[in-house]
N, CA, C and O atoms as a GROMACS GRO file, in nm:
protein
  572
    1UNK      N    1   7.871  13.437  10.865
    1UNK     CA    2   7.969  13.376  10.793
    1UNK      C    3   7.996  13.255  10.853
    1UNK      O    4   8.004  13.246  10.975
    2UNK      N    5   8.014  13.142  10.763
    2UNK     CA    6   8.087  13.026  10.826
    2UNK      C    7   8.190  12.972  10.757
    2UNK      O    8   8.177  12.968  10.635
    3UNK      N    9   8.308  12.921  10.816
    3UNK     CA   10   8.400  12.883  10.781
    3UNK      C   11   8.388  12.750  10.707
    3UNK      O   12   8.351  12.653  10.774
    4UNK      N   13   8.415  12.735  10.580
    4UNK     CA   14   8.408  12.584  10.524
    4UNK      C   15   8.542  12.545  10.488
    4UNK      O   16   8.553  12.437  10.430
    5UNK      N   17   8.646  12.612  10.510
    5UNK     CA   18   8.796  12.601  10.482
    5UNK      C   19   8.887  12.705  10.545
    5UNK      O   20   8.840  12.808  10.594
    6UNK      N   21   9.018  12.678  10.542
    6UNK     CA   22   9.097  12.788  10.600
    6UNK      C   23   9.101  12.911  10.557
    6UNK      O   24   9.153  13.000  10.624
    7UNK      N   25   9.043  12.933  10.432
    7UNK     CA   26   9.032  13.080  10.362
    7UNK      C   27   8.903  13.097  10.296
    7UNK      O   28   8.883  13.187  10.214
    8UNK      N   29   8.801  12.999  10.336
    8UNK     CA   30   8.699  13.014  10.248
    8UNK      C   31   8.578  13.028  10.382
    8UNK      O   32   8.584  12.979  10.494
    9UNK      N   33   8.473  13.112  10.323
    9UNK     CA   34   8.361  13.121  10.414
    9UNK      C   35   8.240  13.134  10.345
    9UNK      O   36   8.242  13.214  10.251
   10UNK      N   37   8.130  13.074  10.368
   10UNK     CA   38   7.974  13.098  10.298
   10UNK      C   39   7.878  13.175  10.411
   10UNK      O   40   7.872  13.152  10.532
   11UNK      N   41   7.804  13.276  10.330
   11UNK     CA   42   7.699  13.304  10.437
   11UNK      C   43   7.591  13.194  10.473
   11UNK      O   44   7.546  13.116  10.390
   12UNK      N   45   7.552  13.198  10.612
   12UNK     CA   46   7.457  13.102  10.660
   12UNK      C   47   7.338  13.200  10.689
   12UNK      O   48   7.340  13.309  10.746
   13UNK      N   49   7.221  13.121  10.626
   13UNK     CA   50   7.094  13.206  10.649
   13UNK      C   51   7.100  13.309  10.548
   13UNK      O   52   7.174  13.309  10.450
   14UNK      N   53   6.994  13.421  10.591
   14UNK     CA   54   6.964  13.548  10.520
   14UNK      C   55   6.894  13.526  10.384
   14UNK      O   56   6.828  13.619  10.339
   15UNK      N   57   6.905  13.407  10.315
   15UNK     CA   58   6.854  13.385  10.177
   15UNK      C   59   6.709  13.420  10.205
   15UNK      O   60   6.668  13.506  10.127
   16UNK      N   61   6.627  13.381  10.284
   16UNK     CA   62   6.474  13.400  10.294
   16UNK      C   63   6.422  13.532  10.304
   16UNK      O   64   6.307  13.566  10.275
   17UNK      N   65   6.527  13.618  10.353
   17UNK     CA   66   6.477  13.762  10.357
   17UNK      C   67   6.516  13.824  10.211
   17UNK      O   68   6.456  13.929  10.189
   18UNK      N   69   6.592  13.786  10.120
   18UNK     CA   70   6.592  13.811   9.980
   18UNK      C   71   6.494  13.746   9.906
   18UNK      O   72   6.442  13.804   9.811
   19UNK      N   73   6.462  13.638   9.936
   19UNK     CA   74   6.333  13.552   9.864
   19UNK      C   75   6.236  13.624   9.888
   19UNK      O   76   6.189  13.677   9.787
   20UNK      N   77   6.167  13.655  10.024
   20UNK     CA   78   6.054  13.679  10.044
   20UNK      C   79   6.023  13.815  10.090
   20UNK      O   80   5.952  13.841  10.187
   21UNK      N   81   6.096  13.921   9.994
   21UNK     CA   82   6.109  14.040  10.020
   21UNK      C   83   5.976  14.113   9.977
   21UNK      O   84   5.881  14.050   9.930
   22UNK      N   85   5.976  14.250   9.996
   22UNK     CA   86   5.846  14.308   9.971
   22UNK      C   87   5.868  14.354   9.817
   22UNK      O   88   5.970  14.366   9.749
   23UNK      N   89   5.734  14.374   9.791
   23UNK     CA   90   5.728  14.412   9.641
   23UNK      C   91   5.671  14.543   9.632
   23UNK      O   92   5.578  14.569   9.708
   24UNK      N   93   5.722  14.655   9.529
   24UNK     CA   94   5.673  14.752   9.520
   24UNK      C   95   5.560  14.759   9.410
   24UNK      O   96   5.559  14.697   9.303
   25UNK      N   97   5.466  14.844   9.456
   25UNK     CA   98   5.326  14.865   9.394
   25UNK      C   99   5.316  14.993   9.390
   25UNK      O  100   5.356  15.065   9.482
   26UNK      N  101   5.258  15.040   9.275
   26UNK     CA  102   5.233  15.159   9.242
   26UNK      C  103   5.107  15.184   9.199
   26UNK      O  104   5.067  15.154   9.086
   27UNK      N  105   5.027  15.249   9.303
   27UNK     CA  106   4.874  15.257   9.294
   27UNK      C  107   4.848  15.415   9.272
   27UNK      O  108   4.914  15.478   9.354
   28UNK      N  109   4.784  15.487   9.200
   28UNK     CA  110   4.755  15.616   9.162
   28UNK      C  111   4.877  15.697   9.186
   28UNK      O  112   4.869  15.800   9.254
   29UNK      N  113   5.012  15.649   9.126
   29UNK     CA  114   5.127  15.736   9.118
   29UNK      C  115   5.189  15.734   9.249
   29UNK      O  116   5.293  15.796   9.268
   30UNK      N  117   5.132  15.666   9.341
   30UNK     CA  118   5.212  15.646   9.476
   30UNK      C  119   5.271  15.513   9.483
   30UNK      O  120   5.194  15.421   9.456
   31UNK      N  121   5.403  15.480   9.516
   31UNK     CA  122   5.443  15.360   9.538
   31UNK      C  123   5.457  15.321   9.694
   31UNK      O  124   5.495  15.398   9.782
   32UNK      N  125   5.423  15.198   9.709
   32UNK     CA  126   5.427  15.132   9.856
   32UNK      C  127   5.479  15.004   9.860
   32UNK      O  128   5.470  14.930   9.762
   33UNK      N  129   5.536  14.968   9.972
   33UNK     CA  130   5.571  14.825   9.974
   33UNK      C  131   5.475  14.737  10.035
   33UNK      O  132   5.417  14.758  10.141
   34UNK      N  133   5.460  14.618   9.948
   34UNK     CA  134   5.373  14.515  10.001
   34UNK      C  135   5.463  14.380  10.022
   34UNK      O  136   5.547  14.338   9.942
   35UNK      N  137   5.426  14.322  10.147
   35UNK     CA  138   5.506  14.188  10.172
   35UNK      C  139   5.473  14.074  10.057
   35UNK      O  140   5.375  14.070   9.982
   36UNK      N  141   5.558  14.005  10.064
   36UNK     CA  142   5.531  13.881   9.980
   36UNK      C  143   5.415  13.809   9.997
   36UNK      O  144   5.346  13.783   9.898
   37UNK      N  145   5.388  13.778  10.090
   37UNK     CA  146   5.249  13.679  10.137
   37UNK      C  147   5.116  13.782  10.095
   37UNK      O  148   5.015  13.757  10.030
   38UNK      N  149   5.156  13.887  10.152
   38UNK     CA  150   5.018  13.972  10.132
   38UNK      C  151   4.969  14.008   9.991
   38UNK      O  152   4.852  14.037   9.964
   39UNK      N  153   5.098  14.002   9.881
   39UNK     CA  154   5.067  14.049   9.751
   39UNK      C  155   4.998  13.874   9.729
   39UNK      O  156   4.880  13.863   9.696
   40UNK      N  157   5.054  13.792   9.744
   40UNK     CA  158   4.995  13.669   9.706
   40UNK      C  159   4.828  13.645   9.754
   40UNK      O  160   4.751  13.600   9.670
   41UNK      N  161   4.781  13.676   9.886
   41UNK     CA  162   4.671  13.678   9.942
   41UNK      C  163   4.604  13.774   9.872
   41UNK      O  164   4.489  13.734   9.854
   42UNK      N  165   4.623  13.891   9.820
   42UNK     CA  166   4.538  13.985   9.709
   42UNK      C  167   4.537  13.924   9.612
   42UNK      O  168   4.425  13.928   9.561
   43UNK      N  169   4.618  13.857   9.550
   43UNK     CA  170   4.594  13.801   9.411
   43UNK      C  171   4.504  13.696   9.396
   43UNK      O  172   4.440  13.665   9.296
   44UNK      N  173   4.505  13.631   9.534
   44UNK     CA  174   4.415  13.491   9.552
   44UNK      C  175   4.262  13.553   9.570
   44UNK      O  176   4.167  13.489   9.523
   45UNK      N  177   4.244  13.656   9.627
   45UNK     CA  178   4.115  13.720   9.634
   45UNK      C  179   4.054  13.787   9.512
   45UNK      O  180   3.933  13.789   9.495
   46UNK      N  181   4.145  13.845   9.425
   46UNK     CA  182   4.131  13.910   9.335
   46UNK      C  183   4.082  13.800   9.222
   46UNK      O  184   3.990  13.827   9.145
   47UNK      N  185   4.144  13.688   9.221
   47UNK     CA  186   4.116  13.560   9.141
   47UNK      C  187   3.956  13.530   9.190
   47UNK      O  188   3.865  13.527   9.107
   48UNK      N  189   3.938  13.511   9.309
   48UNK     CA  190   3.819  13.472   9.359
   48UNK      C  191   3.701  13.554   9.327
   48UNK      O  192   3.592  13.503   9.302
   49UNK      N  193   3.726  13.689   9.329
   49UNK     CA  194   3.618  13.820   9.303
   49UNK      C  195   3.608  13.825   9.142
   49UNK      O  196   3.500  13.870   9.103
   50UNK      N  197   3.681  13.796   9.061
   50UNK     CA  198   3.717  13.818   8.923
   50UNK      C  199   3.765  13.955   8.905
   50UNK      O  200   3.727  14.012   8.802
   51UNK      N  201   3.848  14.024   8.993
   51UNK     CA  202   3.897  14.151   8.954
   51UNK      C  203   3.982  14.148   8.872
   51UNK      O  204   4.099  14.137   8.910
   52UNK      N  205   3.948  14.156   8.732
   52UNK     CA  206   4.081  14.159   8.623
   52UNK      C  207   4.196  14.266   8.649
   52UNK      O  208   4.313  14.235   8.626
   53UNK      N  209   4.165  14.382   8.694
   53UNK     CA  210   4.308  14.503   8.718
   53UNK      C  211   4.391  14.437   8.828
   53UNK      O  212   4.514  14.440   8.827
   54UNK      N  213   4.310  14.369   8.936
   54UNK     CA  214   4.387  14.338   9.049
   54UNK      C  215   4.467  14.206   9.018
   54UNK      O  216   4.569  14.175   9.080
   55UNK      N  217   4.409  14.131   8.916
   55UNK     CA  218   4.465  14.017   8.891
   55UNK      C  219   4.607  14.038   8.782
   55UNK      O  220   4.707  13.967   8.774
   56UNK      N  221   4.573  14.148   8.716
   56UNK     CA  222   4.664  14.184   8.608
   56UNK      C  223   4.829  14.236   8.733
   56UNK      O  224   4.944  14.191   8.731
   57UNK      N  225   4.777  14.322   8.808
   57UNK     CA  226   4.860  14.379   8.881
   57UNK      C  227   4.938  14.255   8.974
   57UNK      O  228   5.060  14.253   8.994
   58UNK      N  229   4.846  14.159   9.024
   58UNK     CA  230   4.912  14.050   9.089
   58UNK      C  231   5.002  13.993   9.032
   58UNK      O  232   5.110  13.988   9.092
   59UNK      N  233   4.991  13.928   8.894
   59UNK     CA  234   5.083  13.858   8.814
   59UNK      C  235   5.201  13.970   8.775
   59UNK      O  236   5.318  13.932   8.778
   60UNK      N  237   5.177  14.071   8.749
   60UNK     CA  238   5.308  14.151   8.763
   60UNK      C  239   5.387  14.148   8.875
   60UNK      O  240   5.509  14.153   8.860
   61UNK      N  241   5.337  14.140   8.988
   61UNK     CA  242   5.408  14.121   9.129
   61UNK      C  243   5.479  14.007   9.120
   61UNK      O  244   5.602  14.002   9.114
   62UNK      N  245   5.373  13.872   9.117
   62UNK     CA  246   5.433  13.769   9.116
   62UNK      C  247   5.546  13.738   9.028
   62UNK      O  248   5.624  13.652   9.066
   63UNK      N  249   5.569  13.812   8.888
   63UNK     CA  250   5.657  13.807   8.814
   63UNK      C  251   5.807  13.869   8.878
   63UNK      O  252   5.919  13.824   8.854
   64UNK      N  253   5.774  13.978   8.959
   64UNK     CA  254   5.879  14.043   9.064
   64UNK      C  255   5.935  13.945   9.152
   64UNK      O  256   6.056  13.921   9.156
   65UNK      N  257   5.844  13.885   9.226
   65UNK     CA  258   5.871  13.792   9.350
   65UNK      C  259   5.934  13.674   9.275
   65UNK      O  260   6.022  13.619   9.342
   66UNK      N  261   5.912  13.613   9.140
   66UNK     CA  262   5.989  13.511   9.089
   66UNK      C  263   6.126  13.565   9.066
   66UNK      O  264   6.214  13.484   9.093
   67UNK      N  265   6.166  13.678   9.024
   67UNK     CA  266   6.322  13.700   9.009
   67UNK      C  267   6.376  13.690   9.157
   67UNK      O  268   6.490  13.642   9.161
   68UNK      N  269   6.318  13.726   9.290
   68UNK     CA  270   6.391  13.711   9.371
   68UNK      C  271   6.393  13.566   9.420
   68UNK      O  272   6.490  13.518   9.478
   69UNK      N  273   6.275  13.496   9.393
   69UNK     CA  274   6.317  13.338   9.436
   69UNK      C  275   6.432  13.271   9.349
   69UNK      O  276   6.510  13.187   9.393
   70UNK      N  277   6.431  13.334   9.190
   70UNK     CA  278   6.522  13.251   9.133
   70UNK      C  279   6.681  13.326   9.195
   70UNK      O  280   6.779  13.254   9.217
   71UNK      N  281   6.682  13.438   9.212
   71UNK     CA  282   6.796  13.499   9.279
   71UNK      C  283   6.855  13.428   9.405
   71UNK      O  284   6.975  13.412   9.426
   72UNK      N  285   6.757  13.390   9.480
   72UNK     CA  286   6.786  13.320   9.593
   72UNK      C  287   6.807  13.186   9.579
   72UNK      O  288   6.880  13.131   9.661
   73UNK      N  289   6.753  13.116   9.482
   73UNK     CA  290   6.800  12.983   9.447
   73UNK      C  291   6.905  12.966   9.381
   73UNK      O  292   6.943  12.849   9.370
   74UNK      N  293   6.988  13.079   9.315
   74UNK     CA  294   7.082  13.083   9.245
   74UNK      C  295   7.208  13.104   9.355
   74UNK      O  296   7.320  13.059   9.333
   75UNK      N  297   7.174  13.177   9.472
   75UNK     CA  298   7.266  13.197   9.593
   75UNK      C  299   7.267  13.067   9.673
   75UNK      O  300   7.371  13.036   9.730
   76UNK      N  301   7.168  12.994   9.681
   76UNK     CA  302   7.173  12.868   9.754
   76UNK      C  303   7.268  12.776   9.656
   76UNK      O  304   7.352  12.700   9.705
   77UNK      N  305   7.250  12.786   9.529
   77UNK     CA  306   7.334  12.674   9.424
   77UNK      C  307   7.467  12.727   9.419
   77UNK      O  308   7.554  12.642   9.402
   78UNK      N  309   7.498  12.824   9.429
   78UNK     CA  310   7.651  12.890   9.428
   78UNK      C  311   7.731  12.835   9.562
   78UNK      O  312   7.846  12.791   9.565
   79UNK      N  313   7.623  12.853   9.691
   79UNK     CA  314   7.687  12.818   9.813
   79UNK      C  315   7.722  12.659   9.822
   79UNK      O  316   7.820  12.606   9.873
   80UNK      N  317   7.614  12.601   9.758
   80UNK     CA  318   7.621  12.431   9.752
   80UNK      C  319   7.773  12.406   9.669
   80UNK      O  320   7.863  12.329   9.703
   81UNK      N  321   7.770  12.479   9.576
   81UNK     CA  322   7.894  12.422   9.470
   81UNK      C  323   8.019  12.463   9.554
   81UNK      O  324   8.122  12.395   9.558
   82UNK      N  325   7.999  12.584   9.623
   82UNK     CA  326   8.139  12.604   9.699
   82UNK      C  327   8.174  12.504   9.810
   82UNK      O  328   8.289  12.465   9.828
   83UNK      N  329   8.068  12.466   9.884
   83UNK     CA  330   8.082  12.373   9.983
   83UNK      C  331   8.134  12.224   9.912
   83UNK      O  332   8.224  12.152   9.954
   84UNK      N  333   8.061  12.206   9.806
   84UNK     CA  334   8.121  12.048   9.725
   84UNK      C  335   8.270  12.081   9.654
   84UNK      O  336   8.343  11.987   9.622
   85UNK      N  337   8.302  12.190   9.637
   85UNK     CA  338   8.458  12.224   9.576
   85UNK      C  339   8.538  12.209   9.732
   85UNK      O  340   8.643  12.145   9.740
   86UNK      N  341   8.491  12.260   9.822
   86UNK     CA  342   8.573  12.245   9.939
   86UNK      C  343   8.582  12.116  10.018
   86UNK      O  344   8.679  12.083  10.086
   87UNK      N  345   8.474  12.049  10.002
   87UNK     CA  346   8.462  11.885  10.062
   87UNK      C  347   8.572  11.827   9.941
   87UNK      O  348   8.671  11.786  10.000
   88UNK      N  349   8.584  11.813   9.808
   88UNK     CA  350   8.700  11.781   9.752
   88UNK      C  351   8.822  11.821   9.787
   88UNK      O  352   8.913  11.738   9.788
   89UNK      N  353   8.842  11.939   9.818
   89UNK     CA  354   9.001  11.987   9.854
   89UNK      C  355   9.007  11.937   9.985
   89UNK      O  356   9.125  11.909  10.009
   90UNK      N  357   8.932  11.912  10.082
   90UNK     CA  358   8.966  11.855  10.201
   90UNK      C  359   8.965  11.711  10.180
   90UNK      O  360   9.045  11.644  10.245
   91UNK      N  361   8.892  11.659  10.104
   91UNK     CA  362   8.888  11.511  10.075
   91UNK      C  363   9.078  11.465  10.015
   91UNK      O  364   9.148  11.375  10.062
   92UNK      N  365   9.106  11.548   9.921
   92UNK     CA  366   9.243  11.550   9.848
   92UNK      C  367   9.362  11.577   9.965
   92UNK      O  368   9.463  11.507   9.967
   93UNK      N  369   9.342  11.675  10.053
   93UNK     CA  370   9.429  11.710  10.144
   93UNK      C  371   9.432  11.586  10.255
   93UNK      O  372   9.539  11.534  10.286
   94UNK      N  373   9.316  11.548  10.306
   94UNK     CA  374   9.310  11.412  10.387
   94UNK      C  375   9.360  11.330  10.341
   94UNK      O  376   9.449  11.286  10.415
   95UNK      N  377   9.347  11.252  10.200
   95UNK     CA  378   9.441  11.146  10.131
   95UNK      C  379   9.598  11.190  10.131
   95UNK      O  380   9.681  11.119  10.188
   96UNK      N  381   9.630  11.298  10.072
   96UNK     CA  382   9.764  11.316  10.071
   96UNK      C  383   9.816  11.301  10.214
   96UNK      O  384   9.900  11.212  10.226
   97UNK      N  385   9.784  11.366  10.325
   97UNK     CA  386   9.811  11.364  10.457
   97UNK      C  387   9.850  11.219  10.511
   97UNK      O  388   9.954  11.180  10.564
   98UNK      N  389   9.739  11.156  10.482
   98UNK     CA  390   9.728  10.978  10.508
   98UNK      C  391   9.846  10.909  10.457
   98UNK      O  392   9.918  10.829  10.518
   99UNK      N  393   9.856  10.951  10.333
   99UNK     CA  394   9.980  10.896  10.255
   99UNK      C  395  10.110  10.911  10.309
   99UNK      O  396  10.195  10.823  10.318
  100UNK      N  397  10.119  11.074  10.357
  100UNK     CA  398  10.268  11.077  10.422
  100UNK      C  399  10.291  11.033  10.510
  100UNK      O  400  10.404  10.987  10.530
  101UNK      N  401  10.177  11.027  10.616
  101UNK     CA  402  10.178  10.964  10.759
  101UNK      C  403  10.206  10.801  10.710
  101UNK      O  404  10.307  10.745  10.751
  102UNK      N  405  10.123  10.740  10.634
  102UNK     CA  406  10.162  10.591  10.621
  102UNK      C  407  10.320  10.570  10.551
  102UNK      O  408  10.380  10.464  10.568
  103UNK      N  409  10.373  10.666  10.484
  103UNK     CA  410  10.490  10.654  10.428
  103UNK      C  411  10.611  10.654  10.572
  103UNK      O  412  10.700  10.572  10.594
  104UNK      N  413  10.575  10.766  10.647
  104UNK     CA  414  10.664  10.772  10.784
  104UNK      C  415  10.636  10.671  10.876
  104UNK      O  416  10.727  10.648  10.956
  105UNK      N  417  10.532  10.602  10.887
  105UNK     CA  418  10.518  10.508  10.968
  105UNK      C  419  10.561  10.382  10.920
  105UNK      O  420  10.592  10.287  10.993
  106UNK      N  421  10.562  10.381  10.776
  106UNK     CA  422  10.635  10.233  10.714
  106UNK      C  423  10.774  10.221  10.687
  106UNK      O  424  10.828  10.123  10.635
  107UNK      N  425  10.836  10.342  10.732
  107UNK     CA  426  10.990  10.363  10.681
  107UNK      C  427  11.070  10.242  10.751
  107UNK      O  428  11.060  10.229  10.873
  108UNK      N  429  11.134  10.172  10.692
  108UNK     CA  430  11.255  10.109  10.732
  108UNK      C  431  11.378  10.183  10.771
  108UNK      O  432  11.463  10.204  10.684
  109UNK      N  433  11.400  10.228  10.907
  109UNK     CA  434  11.499  10.322  10.936
  109UNK      C  435  11.639  10.254  10.894
  109UNK      O  436  11.725  10.319  10.834
  110UNK      N  437  11.657  10.106  10.931
  110UNK     CA  438  11.784  10.060  10.873
  110UNK      C  439  11.819  10.108  10.729
  110UNK      O  440  11.919  10.170  10.695
  111UNK      N  441  11.716  10.066  10.654
  111UNK     CA  442  11.736  10.099  10.511
  111UNK      C  443  11.767  10.270  10.492
  111UNK      O  444  11.852  10.324  10.422
  112UNK      N  445  11.687  10.316  10.562
  112UNK     CA  446  11.689  10.478  10.523
  112UNK      C  447  11.818  10.525  10.580
  112UNK      O  448  11.881  10.611  10.518
  113UNK      N  449  11.868  10.474  10.698
  113UNK     CA  450  11.985  10.513  10.729
  113UNK      C  451  12.112  10.468  10.652
  113UNK      O  452  12.207  10.546  10.654
  114UNK      N  453  12.124  10.358  10.589
  114UNK     CA  454  12.231  10.296  10.501
  114UNK      C  455  12.216  10.376  10.369
  114UNK      O  456  12.318  10.406  10.309
  115UNK      N  457  12.066  10.421  10.308
  115UNK     CA  458  12.066  10.489  10.184
  115UNK      C  459  12.126  10.641  10.217
  115UNK      O  460  12.207  10.684  10.135
  116UNK      N  461  12.095  10.721  10.326
  116UNK     CA  462  12.163  10.840  10.389
  116UNK      C  463  12.292  10.832  10.390
  116UNK      O  464  12.350  10.930  10.341
  117UNK      N  465  12.369  10.731  10.439
  117UNK     CA  466  12.502  10.717  10.446
  117UNK      C  467  12.573  10.698  10.288
  117UNK      O  468  12.688  10.735  10.265
  118UNK      N  469  12.500  10.645  10.200
  118UNK     CA  470  12.537  10.607  10.059
  118UNK      C  471  12.547  10.741  10.003
  118UNK      O  472  12.655  10.782   9.959
  119UNK      N  473  12.424  10.822  10.002
  119UNK     CA  474  12.420  10.951   9.962
  119UNK      C  475  12.544  11.037  10.017
  119UNK      O  476  12.611  11.098   9.934
  120UNK      N  477  12.569  11.043  10.117
  120UNK     CA  478  12.644  11.152  10.198
  120UNK      C  479  12.794  11.116  10.159
  120UNK      O  480  12.884  11.199  10.171
  121UNK      N  481  12.814  10.989  10.113
  121UNK     CA  482  12.950  10.952  10.069
  121UNK      C  483  12.968  10.961   9.931
  121UNK      O  484  13.083  10.960   9.886
  122UNK      N  485  12.856  10.972   9.847
  122UNK     CA  486  12.845  11.019   9.699
  122UNK      C  487  12.890  11.171   9.713
  122UNK      O  488  12.993  11.217   9.662
  123UNK      N  489  12.810  11.235   9.782
  123UNK     CA  490  12.823  11.375   9.779
  123UNK      C  491  12.954  11.416   9.836
  123UNK      O  492  12.996  11.520   9.787
  124UNK      N  493  13.023  11.366   9.917
  124UNK     CA  494  13.140  11.394   9.960
  124UNK      C  495  13.257  11.359   9.867
  124UNK      O  496  13.365  11.418   9.868
  125UNK      N  497  13.220  11.246   9.779
  125UNK     CA  498  13.329  11.242   9.665
  125UNK      C  499  13.300  11.325   9.563
  125UNK      O  500  13.406  11.358   9.510
  126UNK      N  501  13.196  11.380   9.503
  126UNK     CA  502  13.140  11.476   9.422
  126UNK      C  503  13.210  11.597   9.466
  126UNK      O  504  13.272  11.667   9.385
  127UNK      N  505  13.203  11.626   9.601
  127UNK     CA  506  13.272  11.754   9.617
  127UNK      C  507  13.429  11.734   9.627
  127UNK      O  508  13.496  11.836   9.609
  128UNK      N  509  13.486  11.631   9.651
  128UNK     CA  510  13.617  11.635   9.641
  128UNK      C  511  13.671  11.632   9.506
  128UNK      O  512  13.776  11.680   9.462
  129UNK      N  513  13.579  11.567   9.447
  129UNK     CA  514  13.622  11.590   9.275
  129UNK      C  515  13.644  11.702   9.214
  129UNK      O  516  13.737  11.732   9.139
  130UNK      N  517  13.516  11.787   9.263
  130UNK     CA  518  13.510  11.918   9.200
  130UNK      C  519  13.637  11.996   9.262
  130UNK      O  520  13.723  12.049   9.192
  131UNK      N  521  13.634  11.995   9.390
  131UNK     CA  522  13.756  12.074   9.431
  131UNK      C  523  13.875  12.066   9.374
  131UNK      O  524  13.945  12.167   9.363
  132UNK      N  525  13.921  11.923   9.322
  132UNK     CA  526  14.040  11.879   9.253
  132UNK      C  527  14.041  11.941   9.100
  132UNK      O  528  14.140  11.983   9.041
  133UNK      N  529  13.902  11.937   9.048
  133UNK     CA  530  13.913  11.979   8.927
  133UNK      C  531  13.906  12.134   8.908
  133UNK      O  532  13.944  12.182   8.801
  134UNK      N  533  13.862  12.210   9.003
  134UNK     CA  534  13.858  12.348   9.012
  134UNK      C  535  13.979  12.398   9.018
  134UNK      O  536  13.989  12.516   8.984
  135UNK      N  537  14.100  12.326   9.060
  135UNK     CA  538  14.205  12.387   9.112
  135UNK      C  539  14.298  12.397   8.973
  135UNK      O  540  14.389  12.477   8.953
  136UNK      N  541  14.248  12.288   8.879
  136UNK     CA  542  14.317  12.248   8.759
  136UNK      C  543  14.311  12.362   8.651
  136UNK      O  544  14.204  12.422   8.643
  137UNK      N  545  14.397  12.394   8.580
  137UNK     CA  546  14.397  12.460   8.471
  137UNK      C  547  14.386  12.424   8.330
  137UNK      O  548  14.373  12.303   8.315
  138UNK      N  549  14.387  12.486   8.231
  138UNK     CA  550  14.379  12.431   8.093
  138UNK      C  551  14.517  12.344   8.043
  138UNK      O  552  14.521  12.245   7.970
  139UNK      N  553  14.621  12.414   8.107
  139UNK     CA  554  14.748  12.335   8.087
  139UNK      C  555  14.765  12.205   8.174
  139UNK      O  556  14.855  12.123   8.152
  140UNK      N  557  14.680  12.194   8.264
  140UNK     CA  558  14.684  12.057   8.346
  140UNK      C  559  14.624  11.960   8.262
  140UNK      O  560  14.666  11.844   8.261
  141UNK      N  561  14.532  11.995   8.193
  141UNK     CA  562  14.465  11.889   8.114
  141UNK      C  563  14.563  11.864   8.024
  141UNK      O  564  14.611  11.751   8.031
  142UNK      N  565  14.618  11.956   7.918
  142UNK     CA  566  14.713  11.918   7.811
  142UNK      C  567  14.839  11.801   7.869
  142UNK      O  568  14.860  11.695   7.811
  143UNK      N  569  14.893  11.833   7.961
  143UNK     CA  570  14.981  11.743   8.017
  143UNK      C  571  14.963  11.591   8.000
  143UNK      O  572  15.043  11.513   8.051
   0.00000   0.00000   0.00000
């Protein structure tokens, strides 16, 4: 497994073993495993010699192998989609961090300090007003 993000991993390699797996062949009621390439070689020889029974068997094995190939391609496509999605996430995060860093670097500290003082003064005034208002009762409002 290879990390492509903080909490995301994909499998590296291993797809070839799934694609080029053995094919189960039944001969006279006995099942045996035949390698991918051996099956193709035997199909090729059957076509050359015109052995229709072996051609039919070979075509059935090719169908089984096609399922393995399709599954392998689907796995590769899913992994690629995951990588593409992670790339988009990383690019968005990078842009957000660059924007934040630019905002920090471009800050005018004199203006920021003045704005902070204004906000603190407004907060203190609001707190003082609330404290005065909280002490009053309904009868104080009627006077």
